[in-house]
Structures are given as structure tokens and as C-alpha cells.
N, C-alpha and C positions, 0 to 999 in steps of 0.2 A: 615417575619418569621412567622408572626402571619397567614398571608393568607397562606402559608405553611402547617402550623399546621389544617387549616381549612379543606384542600383538603388531606390531610394524615388522615389513621384511627387512632385511640385513642392508639392503640399498639405500633404505631410507634414513639408517641410524644417523649419516652423516649430515643430511637434511634437517634432521631433526635439531641438532646441536645450533645449526646455523638459524633455524626459525626461532628456538628459544633465545637467541641472543636479540634478534630482530625484535623479537615481541618485548623484551626488555626495555632495547632503545627505544622503542616507540611510547613504552609507558614513562619513561625519564622525559620524553618530548612532552606526551601530554600533561603531566605532573607540573613540570617547568612552565607551560603556556598556561595552565589553569593558575599556578602561583603568581604568574606575573600579573595575570587580569586581577587576581584577588588584592595583591601587593597594590596594584595601581588605584583600585577601587578605594582601598583603606587610605592612600595618601590623598585620594580628592574628599572623602570624608573628613580626615583631619585639617586638610586646608580649609574646608566650607565652615568646620566646627570652631577650630581655634583662629580663623582668619590669618593664616600664614601667607606672607606675600608671596607672586607668583613667582618672583626671582629667585625665592628659596625654594619654593616647593617643585618647580620642573626640575632643577636639577638632582634633587634628591628621589623624585620619581623614577629619572633617567637611570640614576646609579644603582638605585635599587633593581631595576631593571637587567641592567649588565651584571650585575652580581649573580641573578640567578640564573641567566643566560651562561654566564661562565661556570658555575657551579654543574649547569647539566651538562654542558662541553666534558668538563673533566669527568663526569661519571659516564657519559657515553663513551669517552676513548677508554675509560677503564675498563668497560665491558667487552670493549672492541680488544682488548690485549694491550693497550699501551699503559706501562708502567708509571705510575705516580710520580716515582722518583726521577726516572728518566725525562719525563715530561718537565718536573721542576728544573731540572739540570739543564734543560733546552732553553727555558723561559729565561731562567737567569743568567745564563751565558747572552742570550740574545739581547736581554737587556743591559748587561755591562758592555758588551760591543757597542750598542747604540749610544749609551751614556758616552763613552770615549770619542766615540764618532763625533757626535753632537758637540761637544767639548773642543774637540779639535777644531772642528769647521765653524767655531763660534765667532771668530772674528769675520772670517770671509761672509758668513751668511748675515751677519751685522750689518756690514759695508753693503751688501747686495740689497738688504732692508731699506737702510738708509737712503739710498740712491733712488729707489722708487719713490721714497717721501719726498727727495728733492725734487723728483720728477712731478711729482702729483701736488705738493704744496708751494712748488716754485718760491722758496725762500730767497733765492737769487738766479741768477741767468746767466748765461756766457755773455761775455762783454760787462757784466757788472765789477766794480773793483770791491774787493773785501780786506778787511783786516781781522784777523784770528787773536784774539786778546787771551793771554795767559790768564790774566786776572783782570779786574774792573780798571785797574791802574798801570799795568803792564803792558806795553806794546809787544804784539807776536810778530806773526808772518803778514804782509802786507803784499797783496797783488792783483791782477786782473785775471778772471775765470775765462780759460781758453777753450776748456772741454770739461764736459761731466760722462765719467765713464760708471759701469756697475761697481767698480772696488774704490777708485778714488776719482778726486777733480784735480784737474789741472790748473796750477794759478801761475802765471806770469808774472814774478818777482819784480816788486817795485821799490824804487826808494835805496837801491844797494849805494854805498859808499864809493865803491870802486867803478860804478856806472854799468856793469855788465848786466845782462841779460839773463836771466836762469828761469828754468822751470821747476815747481814744486810740486810734487804729488802728495797731497793730502786725503787721508782716508774719509771717505764719506761720512763715518760715524764721529769724525771730529766735530763736524758741523752741528751736530745736535749733543755736543758735551762742552763745547766752548761757547764763549759769547763771540759773536760776529758783528763787526760795525760792516755796513754796505753802502755803498755808493753806487745808485743806477747809472747805467751806460750814459756818460755825455753830462752827468750832474757834479757839480762841485761839493755839495754838500751830501752828508750821509743821510739814509732813509731807514726807516724802520720796515 
């Protein structure tokens, strides 16, 4: 490298360092691409020789490819001057924040997902009479479905001893965690 610097004019020395980094990055990308192809073909041979089910082989091949891409990405970032310690700190910090945010929003996300399941599968509709059982032998909430929202379903409570009409907001996830007895609108008999 020093011999090349002696031959080149002074203004080209900075470009030489940049060119060297570009060549190293190109070599890393090329080796990663070749290695990924080789690992893919190796997985294909293992699958055909040992008759591994496709349900097992495809995820293994995909994970192997992503490990190679991740390792190549780390090597490229190192060549570009990013410290491995700084990068690891950033990744673990992001993972910790994402995990805390996920757990904090879990109940909300669960209720939203359950709302989509209620809309898609229609285990009950607005106007149906429901009874949410705490156990098979214990009576729970009983009411007519007034509205279905993203986070909760509104029931108009029925069978109160004092005769007052009240509305109950039941989280949508409760309908997938408890046993539900349903009467369709206008029926006197519970339905499945």
C-alpha cells in the first residue's frame, strides 16, 4: 500500500483509502452472496437426501440466509468505522425498549386483534343476548349486545334485581377466554 502511495500524487492518497474500503465492502458482499447460495444449495441437498419435510427445511434455509446477511452487514459496518460495541449497545437498547412497549401495549393489541376476530368469525352480533360464564356452573354477566368496538363490546345488562338498565363494557379478549352462552336476536333458546 505504501509503495502505491509513493507512485500516486498526493491528492489521490485520500481517494486510495476510500477505494480500499469500497473494495473490502464489495468483497464482503460478494463472499456473503456466494456463501448464501452455497448454503441454500447445501440445504436443498440435505432435504432431498434425508427427506426432510418442507415445513422444517424452508425456515432453516431462511434463517441460515438471514444469519449470513446479518454477519455480512456487521462486517460492512465495521469496515465503515462503526464500532461493534456501539452497534451492540444500540441493538440491545432498541430490543429492550421494544419489549417494554410490546408488553405495555399487549392488552390493547389483544383486544384490537380479538375485535377483528369477532368481526371475521361473528360468534355473536349486535342484538344477540349473551351470558358470559365464569365457570360452567356459575352465572356471570348477562346482557344484550348493543355495540362492538375495537377495544370492548357493550352489553345492556339484563336480569338485574333492581330493574335498572345498565351498560357493561366487556373487553373483547374476554370473549375468547370465557365460555359464552348466546341467544340469537328474537330466539328464546341458546344457540351454538
